[in-house]
N, C-alpha and C positions, 0 to 999 in steps of 0.2 A: 601637251599630250605627247608621250614618248612612243617610239616605235623600235622594234628589234628586227634586224635583218636576219634572214634565214640562210645559213651557209651550208657547209658540208654536213653539219649535224641536223639537217632539215627534218628528217623523219623523227629523230629523238625530240626535237623542239616541238613538233606538232603534239606529241603526247603530253607536253607540259603546259599547253594552252588552257587557260581557265575560261569556261563559257558562263557568262552571267545571263540567267534566264530572263524572259520577258517580264517586265514590270513597268507600271506607269505611275508609280508613287514616289514623290519626293525628288530632290535633285540628285544627279549622279555624282558620286564622289570621283576624285581624281583617280584615274586608272593606272595600275602598274603595268609592267611589260607583259605581253602575251595574254591579255584579257580581251575577250570578244563580248561586246554588248549586243545582245539579240533583241530586236524590236523594230518597230516602224521607225524609219530614219528621221522623219520630221519630229515625231513625238520624243524620240531619244535625244535629238540635238536640242530640243527645247529645254531639256533638263540639264544640259551641260552649261557650265559657267561661261559668261561672255568673255571673249578674248582669252581662251584657255587652250587653243589648238595651234600647233606649229605647222602642220602639214595635213592637207586633205587630198586623198586619192579617191575619186568617185567613178564608179562603173555603173551608171544608172541604166534603167530599162531603155532599150533602143527604139521601142515602139515600132516593131518590124511590120505590123499590119498584115500578118499572114492570114489570108482568107481561107486557104485550103492547105492540106498537107502536101509536102514536096516529095517527088519521087525521082529516082535516077532513071536513065534510059531502060534499065532492066526491070523497072517497076519496083525495085526495093525502096523502102522508105528512108528518106533523109532525116537524120536526127536533128531537127531544127528546133528553134526556140518557140515553144507554144505554151509557155507557162502563163498562168493568170496574171502574174505581176508585170507582164509585158503587154497587156491588153488594155487599151484606153478607148473610150467611146468616140473620141475625135481629137483633132489637133488641139483644140481649146482645152480639153481635159488634160492632155499631156503637158501643155504649156503651164497650166495652173499648178500641176504637180511639180514640174521643174522649177518654177518660180518659188514655190514654198520651200523645197529642200535647199536650193541655192541661197535663199535669204537666211535660212538658219545656219548654213555653213559659213556664210560671210559674218554672221553675228558672233560665232564662236572662234573665228580666226583671230589670232594676234595681229597687230599692225604689220609685223614682219613675216607673217605666214604666207604661203602660196597654196594654190589648189591645182590639181591635175584632174581633168574630166575627159574620159575616153568615150568615143562613140563611133557610129558609122554614118554613112550618107543619109540614113533614115532620120537621124535626130540631131547630129552635131551642129548643124547650121542654126536650128532653133535654139539649142542650148547656148551657143555662142552669143546670139543676139540678146537673149535674156540675161546672160552674164554682164554684157555691156550695159544693158538697161539698169541693172542693179548696182553698177558702179565698179565692178571688177575691172582691172587693167590687164589686158592680155599681153603676155610677154613673148610667147611663141606658140605656134601650132606645130605639133610633132606628128609626123607620119610614121606609123608602124607598118612597114612593108613585110608581109608574110611570105617567107620563102617556100611555104607548103600550104597555100590557101585551098579552100574547097573550090572545085571547078564549077563553072556555070553549066548545069546539065542540059538546059534547053537550047543553048547556043544562040540566045537572043540578046545577050548583053556581054559586056566585058567581064572577065573574071574579077570578082570583087576581092582584090588582093591586099587591101590595106584598111586600117582604121586610123582615125584622127584623134589626137589627144591635145586638148587646150591646156596650156600652162598659164596661170594668171596670178597676179598679186591682188591683195584685197582692194586696193584703190591706186590711183595714179601717183599718189604721194609716197608710196612705199619705196624705200631706197635700200634698206638693210636686210632684204630677204636673202635666204641662203641659196647659193648656186655653187656647187662643188666643181668649179672650173678645172682645177689642177687634177683632181681625182678622175674626172671624166676624160680629160685629155690623156692621162696616163693609161687609162683602160682602152684607149683608142689609138694605140701605136704612136703616141706623142703628137697626135693631130687633134685639132679642135673637134669636139663632139658635134656632129651635124644634127639637123632636125629631121632627118629621115633614118629610121632604125630598121635594119634588116634582121628580123628575128623569126624563129619558127613559132607556130601556134603551140599551145600547151598540149603536152602528150607524155607518153612514157610513165616513169615512176612518179612524176610530179602531178599527174592527173589524178584527182581525187575520185574514188569510185565507191559504191556501196558494196554490200556483201554479194550481190548478184552480178557485180562487174559493170553496172551502169554508172554513167557519169553523175556525180552528185550535184553538179552545177553546169549548165549548158555553155556558159561563156567564161569559164575560168581563164584567167590571164597567166601567161608564162612568167616564171620567176625571173628570167633574164630581163624582161621588160620592167618589172617592179624593182629590180636591183638598180637600174639606172635612175628610176624615180627617187 
């Protein structure tokens, strides 16, 4: 499975992306660059050929378990994640969902492929345990330190200023996975790239919005983060 990086011509490239509608019939053909397959992640991966994927970047539901809406001290509403796709009946339901999509991801990964899974304290520990149970071999955990995180409005906890990304190979025997050591070092003032990345949250012109100016996705990741991946 090939991927294309978005550079200076990002806005132009977005207009060239082909969106493949939801369908549950037959195997999925090998995709060309800039094609998005829309559908249930497990059902779609079931239709991908075994060992056909070089890289997986997964941004699964965090299972935030928000019981009530969040408000700032001035009582204005916080634009939090309250979408149906982030709601699970209990931890067991979330674990079952996580196990299903990770098992399919592992099936379609080539022996040399790697996977990045990003999450927060709400879910990343459960995800990591399931990955190990399924046979993934964890290579690193990477901390994305946000230099502009959302504050803790109630003053009852530390400001949640980071997310964790697990980088893993398909199994312990994987030796020839891709790691662009020299490129990462060159991009980091000729120093080895560390596992803590200080980057801003997604904003500005890269933040996707609808015609009314509302965010089209509540947890869009910054392109600077994806460029390192």
